[in-house]
NUTORDO-906314 format. One record per residue: residue in one letter; x, z, y of N, C-alpha, C, O, CB in turn. Coordinates in steps of 0.05 Angstrom, whole numbers, plus 5000, padded with zeros to 4 digits. Glycine has a CB too. Layout:
BEGIN
AXZYXZYXZYXZYXZY
...
This chain:
BEGIN
M529755045333530354775342528754715367529454525382529854575321
G526654855371524954785394522154735385521354775362526054545409
K520554625403517754575397517454315381518354105390516054555423
N516154335358515754105341512953985344511154115355516254175311
E512653735335510153605337508653615311509853635289510453305345
V505953615313504353585289502753335292501253305312502453835285
I503053145274501652895277499452865255499752975233503552655276
R497452715261495152665243495552405228496252205239492452655258
L495252425201495552185184492952145168491752335158497952225165
E492151895167489751825151490351845121492451765112488751545158
R488551965106488951995078488851715064487351545072486852175065
E490551685044490751435030488751415007488051614995493651395019
S487951165001486051114979487651074953486451094931484350874985
A490151014955491750954931492051214914492651424925494550844938
I491651184888492151404869495051394860495851204846490151394844
Q496651584868499551574864500451634836502551544827500951754883
V498851804821499751884794499951644776498251464778497852094783
L501951634759502251414740500051414720499051624711505051434726
K499251174712496951144694497351284667495451424658496450844689
P499651264653499951404628499551704630498351834613502651344616
K500751814652500452104657497552174662496552384652502152194680
L496152014677493352064683491652064658490052244653492251844703
I492051864641490451834617490952074598489052194587491051574602
M493552134593494152354574493252624585492352794569497152364569
T493452674611492452924622489452954618488553174610493152944653
L487952744624485052764621484252774592482452924584483752514634
A485752634574485152644546485552924534484053014518486852434530
N487653054544488253324534486153534543485953754532490953414543
L484553464564482453644573479953624555478153784557481753574602
I479853414538477553374520478053534495480053494481477153074514
E476153704488476553894465476353754438478153784421474554114466
E474253594433473853474407475853244403476153064420470953364405
S477153254380479253044374477952764371479152564379480653114348
S475452754360474152494357473452374384473852134389471552524340
D472552544403471952454430474552374445474652174460470552674446
R476752524439479252454452480252174443481252024459481452674444
A479852114417480651854406478951634419480051424426480451854376
E476351684422474551484434475351444463475151214473471651574431
F476051654477476851634505479351464509479451294526477251924517
L481351514491483851354493483251064487484450884499485851474473
K481451014468480750734461479350604485479850374492478950724437
L477550764498476150664522478050594545477750384558474050864532
C480050764549482050704570483450444565483950294584484050934571
K484150394540485550134534483649904539484549694550486550134505
R481149924530479249704533478649654562478249424570476749764517
V478449864578478049834607480349674619479849494635477750114620
E482749754612485049604624485149314615485549134632487649744616
Y484749264589484748984579482648824593483048584600484348984549
T480248934597478048794610478548734639478148514649475448944607
I479548934654480148904682482348704686482348544705480849174696
R484348704668486548514670485448234666486348044679488648574648
A483548194648482347934643480747844668480747604674480447944619
W479448024682477947954706479647824727478947624739476548204718
Y482047924730483847834751485747614742487147504759485548074761
L485747544717487747354706487647084721489746994730487247304677
L485346964724485046704737485846714766487246544777482246594734
Q484946934780485646964808488646984812489746864830484247204820
F489947144795492847184797494346924790496446864802493847404779
E493346774771494546514764494446324788496346184794493246394739
D492146314801491846144824493746224846494946064860488946154835
L494046494850495846594871498746514866500046424884495646904872
M499646544841502446484834502946184835505046094843503146584806
Q500846024827501145734829501345634857502945464864498845594814
L499745754875499845684903502545764915503645614931497545814919
Y503446004908506046094919508345914910510245874926506646384909
S508245804886510345634877510745384894512845274895509845544848
L508545304908508745074927510145144953511144974967505944974933
F510245404959511445494985513845674980514845804999509345635001
D514845694956517245844950519545734966519945494967517845844919
P521145914979523345814996525445644982526645474995524746055008
V525845684956527845534942526845274929528045064933529145714920
H524545294915523645054900521144934912520344714905523045134872
G519845064931517244984941517144704952515344554947516245174961
S519144634969519044374983519144144963517943934967521444355002
Q520744174941520843964920518143924907517343694902522944044899
K516744144901514144124888512143994907510443844898513144394879
L512244064933510443944952510943644954509043484957510744074980
E513443554953514143274954512943124930512042894932517143224956
Q513143254906512143134882509043094883508042904872512843304858
Q507743284896504843274898503843054917501642964915503743544906
K505642984936504942784956502442844971500542684973504742504943
L502343094982500043184996500243125026502443115037499643494992
S497943085039497843045067498243315082497843525069495142915076
P499043315107499343565122496843735122496943975121500243505151
Q494543605123491943745123491543885097490544115096489643555129
E492243755075491943875048493844105044493144315032492343665026
V496244085054498244305053497144535069497444765060500944215064
D495944485092494844695109492644845094492545095096493844575135
V490944705080488744835065489945005043488945235039486944615053
L491944915029493245065008494545315019494445535006495244894993
E495845295042497145525054495045745061495545985056498645445080
Q492845655072490745845080489445975055488746205055488645715097
N489145815033488045925008489946134997489146344987487645704988
F492546084999494546274989494346535004494346754993497446164991
L494246515031493946755047491446915041491447155041494046685077
K489246765037486646905030486947065005486147295004484446695028
Y488146944984488547084958490447324962489947534951489646894937
L492547274977494547484982493347724996493747954987496847374998
F491847685017490647905032488548055014488248295017489247805057
Q487147914996485348044978486848224959485948454953483747834962
V489048134949490748294931491848534945491848754934493048124920
M492648504970493748734986491548944990492049184988494748635013
E489148844995486949035000486249184974485849434975484448885010
K486249044952485649174926487849374918487349564903485248964904
S490249324927492449504922492649734941494449894941495149354922
N490549754959490349964979492549955000493250165012490450234965
F493649715005495449675028493849635053491649515053497349445023
K494849735075493549695101495549565121497949605119492549965113
I494449415140496149285160497049505180495349645191494749055174
A499649525185500649715204499649645232499849415240503749725204
T498749835247497649795274499849795295502149875289495450005281
N499149715319501049725342502150005345504550045349499749635368
E500350205344501150485348503250575328505150705334498650665347
E502750505302504550585281507250455284509350575279503350525253
V507250205291509750055295511350165319513750185318509249755298
E509950235340511250345364512650605358514950655367509250385386
V511350775342512651025334515150975317517151105321510551205318
A514950785299517250715282519550605297521850645290516350525260
Q518950455319521050325335522050495358523850415373520050065345
S520950735361521650895384524351045381525051195399519451095389
G525650995360528251125356528051405345529951555344529751135382
Q525651475335525251745325525751765295526151975284522351835330
Y525951535281526451535253529451515248530551295245524951305239
L530751735246533651735241534251715211536551695203534951995252
L532151725195532651735166532751465154533451435130530451895153
N532151255169532050985158533950805173534650855196529250875159
L534850595159536650395172535050235192532750165186538050215151
P536150155215534649995234534249715223536049605210536149985261
I531949595229531249325220530749165245529049235261528849325200
V532048935247531748755270530548495260531448375241534448705284
V528448405273527048155266527647945287527147985311524048195263
D528847715278529347495296526847325297526447145280531847325288
E525047375316522447245317522646945323520846795317520647375338
S524846855334525146575341525346395316524746155318527646535358
K526046515293526246365269523746375252523646265230528646465253
L521646515261519246545246517046345256516846285280518146825248
D515446255237513246075243510946245256510246455245512245925218
N509846155278507746305291505046165290503146235305508446355320
K504745965272502245815270500545905246498145925247502745525270
L501945945224500645995198498846245199496446225193502646025176
L499946465207498446715208496346715230494146835227500346955211
R496946595252495046575274492546435265490246515271496346435299
K492946215250490646055240489046225221486546205220491745795227
Y490446385204488946545185487246755199484846785192490946685166
F488346895218486847105232484646995250482647125255488647275249
D484946745258482746615273480246575255478046595263483646335284
K480846505229478646465210477746725197475346755189479546275188
H479546925195478847185183479647405202481747535198480247215155
P478047465222478747675241478947945228477348015211476547685264
C481048095236481448365226481648555249482748495270484048375208
P480448795247480648995268483449115271484849145251478649215264
N484349175295486849315300489349165290491249285282486749585288
I489248895291491648755283493748775305493048775329491048455276
P496348805298498348845319498848585335498048375327500948935306
D500248615357500748395375502448175362502247945369502148495400
F504248255343506048065331504947935306506347795292508648205324
A502347975301501047875276501147575272500747475250498247975274
D501647425294501847135291504447055278504746835268501547005318
K506447235278509147175267509547305240510647185222511347255287
Y508847555238509147705213507147935212506248035232512047805210
V506548015188504748245183506148445166507348385146502048145170
I505948695175507148915159504949075145503149185158508849115178
F505049065119503149225103504449485095506849485088502149065077
R502949705096504049965088502150115070499750075071504750135114
R503350275052501650435034503150695027505650695023500950275009
G501650905024502851155015504251305037505451175055504751104993
I504051565037505251725058507351915044506652055026503151895074
G509751905054511752085044512852265066511952255089514051925032
L514652435059515852615079518852625074519752725053514652905077
D520452515092523352515090524452755106523752805129524552255100
K526352895093527553125105530553125099531353075077526253395095
T532153165120535053175115536453355136535353405157536252895117
A538753455128540253635146543053515151544353425132540553915134
D543953515176546553405183547353505210545853655224546553085182
Y549753435219550653525246549653335267549353425290553753535247
F549153085261548052885280549552885307548452915328545052945285
I552252865305553952885329553152675350552652745373556852845321
M553152415342552652205362549752225373549352175397552951935349
E547852305356545152335366544952555387543452535406543252385342
K546352775382546352995401547652925427546753005449547853245389
V549752765426551052665450549052495466548852515491553552495444
D547552315452545552145465543452315479542552255500544251955445
I542552535465540552705477541552845502540052865522539652925456
I544052935501545253065525545352875549544552945571548053175519
I546152625543546352415564543552355575543152335599547652155553
A541552325557538852265565537652485582536352425602537052215541
R538152735575537052955591538452985618537153055638537253225575
C541052925619542552935644541452705663541052755687545552895640
W541052475651539952255666537152315677536452245700539851995649
K535552435660532852515669532952715692531352695710531252625645
Y534752905690535053105711536052975737535053045758537153325702
L537852775735538852635758536552475772536352475796541152445750
L534952345755532652195766530752375781529552305802531252045744
R530352615770528452805782529552905809528052935828527953045763
L532252945810533453035835533252815857532752885880536453105830
T533552565849533552345869530652235873530252055888535352115859
K528752365859525852285860525351995851523351875859524952315889
M527251895835526851625824525151625799524351425788529551495819
D524751875788523151895764520351795767519051705748523152175754
K519251815792516551725797516251425792514251325782515651795825
F518351275800518350985797518250915767516750745759520750855810
F519951055751520150995722517551085708516750955689522551125710
S516451305716514051405703511651215708510051175690513251685714
K511551095732509450895737509750655719507850535710509450815767
K512250575715512850345698511950395669510850225656515750275699
K512450645660511750715633508750725630507650645609512950985625
K507350835651504450855649503150575648501150535634503351005673
A504350385661503350115661503549985633501949825625504849935681
Q505750065619506149965592504250095572503849995550509049995584
R503150325579501550475560498550485569497250685566502550765558
K497650255578494850255587492950285564490850405566494249995602
K493750155541491950165517492350435503494550525498492549935498
K490150565498490250815483487950815463485550785470490051065502
N488550855438486550865418485451155416486851335408487650765390
I482851185422481651445420479951445395477951305393479951505446
S480751615376479251625351478351905345479552105353480951525328
L476051915332474952185325476652305303477552175284471952155316
L477052565305478552705285476952725259474552815260479452985295
D478052655237476752685211477752945199480153005198477452445193
E475753105190476453365178478353335154479853525148473953515170
E478253105140479753065116482552945121484052905102478252895097
D483152885146485752765152488052965147487553215147485852675182
L490352865142492753035137494253085162494352915180494552895116
F495353325165496953395188499753465179500153635162495653625204
V501753325190504553355182506253435206505953325228505553095169
E508053625202509853705223512153515225513453455205510753995219
R512753425249515053255254517153425268516653535290514253005271
I519453445256521753595268523753385277525053255261523053795247
R524153365304525953165315528053295333527653505344524252965332
L530253155335532453255352531653235381532553395398534953085348
E529853045388529053015416527653265427527653315451527152785419
K526553435409525153675417526953925416526154145421522653725400
M529453875409531354095405532154235431532554105451533853995391
E532254495430533254655453536254625454537654655434532454955451
L537354565478540254535481541554815482541354955502540854375507
S542854885460544255135459546855085443547054895428542555365446
I548755265446551255235432550855235402552055075387553155475439
Q549055405392548555425363547355165353548155055332546655655358
N545355055367544054805359545954565359545754395343541554745376
L547754565379549554345382551754345361552754135353550754345410
L552654585353554954605335554154635306555754575288556654835343
C551754715301550854755273549354515262548654335276549055005271
K548954525235547354315223544454345231543454575235547554325192
N543054125234540154125241538553985220539553785208539754005269
T536154075215534353945196532353785211531053885229533054155178
I532053535203529953365215527953285194528653275170531153115229
Q525453245202523353175183521552965195520652995218521753425174
E521052755180519352535190517452445169518152425145521052295200
P514952385176513152255157513951965153514851835173510152275166
T513751865130514551585124512351445108510651575096517251575109
F512451185108510751025090512150995063514550935063509950755102
D510751035042511951025015512850735009514950694997509951124994
R511150545016511850265011511150085034509150125048510350164986
I512949895039512549695061512949415050514849365036514549755085
I511049235057511348955049510948795074508948825088509248875027
V512848615080512648445104512048155096513348045078515348455120
V509948045108509147765102509847595126509047655149506047745096
Y511347385122512147205144512646925133513046885109514647315159
S512746735150513346455143515846375158516046415183510946265150
Y517846265143520346195155520345915166519345725153522646225134
Q521345875190521245615203523445425193522945175193521545645233
Q525645525185527945355177527445195152525745275135530445525174
N528744975149528344805126529944925102531345125104529244515131
L529644795079530744895054533844915055534945115046530044715031
A535144715066538144715067539144955083541045085075539244455080
Q537845015106538645235123538145505108539645695110537245235150
Y535845515094535145755080537145815058537946045053532345735068
Q538045605043539845645021542645725031544245835015540045395004
N543245665056545745765067545746065070547846195069546345635094
L543346175074543146465077543146615051544146835048540546535093
I541946495030541746625005541746424982540246234983539146805004
T543446464962543646274940541146294922539746494922546146314924
Q540746084907538346074890538446304869536346434865538245804876
S540746344856540946554835540446824847539146994834543646534822
M541546874871541147134883538147174890537047394885542847164909
Y536846974900534046994907532347064883530547234884533046734920
E532846924861531246964837531647234824529847344811531746744817
K534047354829534647614817533847854834533848084826537547634811
Q533047794859532248014877529648134867527847994858531847904906
L529548404868527048534861524948494883522548504878527548834857
D525848454908523948424930523748134939522948084962524948594954
S524347944921523847664927520847624929519247794920525147474906
G520047394940517147344943515747354916513647474914516747074956
R516847214896515547204870515547474857513447554845516947004852
G517747624859517847884847515948084860514648244846520648004850
T515648064886513748234900510848174892509248354887513948204930
L510247914889507547834881506847924853504648034848507247524883
L508747894834508247984807507748284806505948384792510647914789
H509348434822508948724823506248794835504948984825511248854839
L505448654856502848704868500548654849498648804848502548534893
C500748434834498548364815498248594795495948664789499148104801
D500448694785500248914765499249164779497849324767503048964752
D500049204804499249444819496249444823494949664821500649454846
V495049214828492149194831490749294806488849454807491248904838
I491649194783490449274758490749574753488849704744491749114735
Q493149684758493549964754491650134771490550334761496450044760
Q491350064796489650214814486750194805485250394805489850114843
E485849954798483049914789482450074763480350204761482449614784
V484350074745483950214719483850514724482150654713486250154700
K485550614741485550904747482950994760481951204754487950974765
E481950834778479350904791477150924771475551104772478650694813
V476950724753474850714733475050954714473051084708474950454717
I477451014705477851234685477151504698475751664685480751234676
I477951554722477351804735474351834740473252044734478851824762
A473051624750470151634756468551674730466751834729469251384770
F469351534708467951564683468351844672466451964662468851354663
Y470751944673471252214662469552424677468452604664474252284665
I469352404703467752594718464852584710463552784706468052544749
L463752334708460952304700460552414671458452524665460052014701
M462552374654462352474626462352774625460952894609464752364610
E463852904643464053194643461853324660460853544652466753284654
Q461153204682459253334701456353244697454553384706460053274729
G455953014684453252914682452452744706454152624719451253144678
K449852724711448952554733450052644760450452884765445852564735
A450652444777451852514803451152294823451052054816454852554801
T450752374848450452174870453252074876455252184868449152304895
A453351854892455951744899457551944915460051954912455551484916
L456252104932457552304949458852514931461152594935455652424969
D457252624912458352824894460552724876462552854872456052934876
L460252474867462252354850464852324865467052374854461352084839
D464652234890467052204907468452474910470952484908466252094935
K466952684916468152944920469453054895471653154896465953144930
W468053024872469153134847471552984838473453094827466953124825
C471652724843474052564835476452654851478652674841473552264840
E476052694877478252784895479153064887481553124888477352784924
E477253234879478053504871479653494845481553644842475553684867
L478853324826480253294801483153204806485053314794478853094782
I483453004823486152894829487853114842490253134836485952654848
K486653274859488153494873488953714853491153804853486553604896
E487053794836487454014817489453944795491254104789484854104805
Q489153704784490853624761493553504769495453534754489353434744
F493653374792496053224799497153294826499153174835495452924798
N495853484840496753574866497153334886499153324900499453724864
D495253164886495352924903492852904920490652924910495752664886
D493252874947490952844965490252544966491852384975491552954993
C487852474958487052194957484252164968482452314962487252094928
N483951954984481251884994480051684974480151444977481351755023
F478851794953477851634930475851424938473951484953476651824908
D476251184929474450964936472250954915472350794896475950684936
V470151124919468051154899466350904897465450834875466351384906
D465850764919464150524918465450304900464050184884463750414946
D468050274903469450074886469450154857469049984839472250034896
A469750414852469850514824467150474811467050384788470650804824
V465050544825462350524814461550234809460350164789460250654833
Q462350064827461849774824463049664798461849504784462949614848
K465549744792466849654768465549784743465349644723469849734769
L464750034745463450154722460850014715460149984692462850454728
E459349934736456849794732457349514721455849414704455249764759
K459549384730460249124719460949144690460348954674462549004735
L462349364682462949404654460549474637460549444613465049634652
G458349564651455849634637455849904624454249954606455349424617
I457650084633457850344620456750574637457050804630460750404613
V455450504660454050704676451350594683450950354685455650794701
T449450774688446750694697446150854723447351064728444650744675
R444250754738443350894762440350924762438850734757444250734788
D439451174767436551234766435251174793436651084812436051524758
T432651224795431151164819432051334843431551264866428251194814
L433351564837434251734859437051664868438251804885434152034849
G438251454856440951374864443151524850445451504859441251404893
R442451674829444551834815445651664792444251514779443352094804
Y448351694789449651534768450051704743450351954744452451444778
N449851574720450151714694451651524675451051284674447351794682
C453551634660455051464642453851474613452551674606458051544641
V454351264598453551264570455651434554457751504565453350974558
G455151494529457051644513459551474507459551234511455751724486
L461651614499464251484495464051264474465051044477466351684487
K462751324451462551134430460950894438461750664433461251254405
R458750944453457050724463458550554483458250314484454450834475
A460150684500461750544520463650344507464050124516463250734539
N464950434485466750254471465250024457466349804456468350414450
E462850074448461249864436460349654457460349414451458749984422
I459649754481458749574502461049384511460649144513457749734526
I463449494515465749334523466549154500467248914505468049504532
G466449254476467149094452470049064447471749154463465948824455
T470748944425473548904417474748694435473648474438473748824387
T476948754447478248574466480248384451480948444428479748724488
T480948164464482847974452485548114445486748054425483347734471
E486348284464488948424459488848594434490848604419489548604483
E486548724428486348884404486448714379487648794359483749044405
V485248474380485248294357488148204352489048194329483448044363
V489648134373492348044370494148274359495748224342493547954398
L493748514370495348744360494848804331496648864316494748994377
K492248774323491548834295492748614276493748674255488448834291
A492748364286493948154270496948194267498048144245493447874284
K498248284288501148344286501648574266503548554251502248424314
Q500048774267500349004249499948924220501449004203498349234257
D497848754215497348654188499648484178500448504155494748494187
F500748314196502948144188505448314181506848254162503647944211
T505948524198508248694193507948844166509848884151508648894216
A505448934161504949084137505248914112506149014091502049204138
N504548654114504648474091507448354087508048234066502648264093
A509148374108511748244107513648394088515948314085513048234135
């Protein structure tokens, strides 16, 4: 096909393996059946406890969102009889909670560079998305970023923010007839410009648009992925008439945050209430999914870090980070930039690890860890249900 590109991708902090698979895989690595049972009990108690930590924060987030929901929000705001200043404070509080949830879910804001690559016409594997910026509010997000500066925010961040997480690889084979015609036309046009020496004028224009260049140090742990594009294809009879395979790196998940300028009546003309509520990607549905996603990520981090300390003994943060990443790679074939600081912080909050004077972490025994966390409310409720069923 011609010369292909190799692009560098930053490793993700998100642990992609599903929590049930993670727990059962690690449990099966424990030889003693009594220890295995204690480990499974600990995993449940860790999840119940972490879920309780976030309960109030998530309730506040959902309550705030209900005031700005496109379908019912305006009615609730009218009932509250809030001043514009009070509404503004609530909007900013909602954004603060939302951005915290996104960070905990290991989502990152897409940079200018990433968006430019996506919009350059190189992604033939996805449907084109057009944003009508004239209908978007440009005050809400601008105000948020003025109060909470973020590095590398894109130029359009005052209107909408694109969060991305996970790296995938899309590959497909087709004849790509129209795309090949476009390439032939583009190359003929380029050749014509070169003959007439007009290419110098266009190249200067392009250079002016590309004044900004992000120079970053190469990280040894970054991922390198080959991009196979039609633009790099050699023009030959075989390539033009045969099927071609293209390959592009993709983001596994994308969430777009924006504020709509139109009023409720105009919004309902675009989408009915019943359709909005049934959408999987509606605002409320996305938030509920995100809240659960935060808990799943936090639980997985704690379980992996505790398991490593249980098996390896004392470890520095650096060693623990390395061993956790090796475990994820060996057992689940997943490259992950493990967030060891966050994991250790939660383990210390649970009270099931200690740190010595040399900065090394050590976990308590499984039985002791379960005693420290104690019986959770969920366990009491489950036992009551079981007793009721048994006596019925």
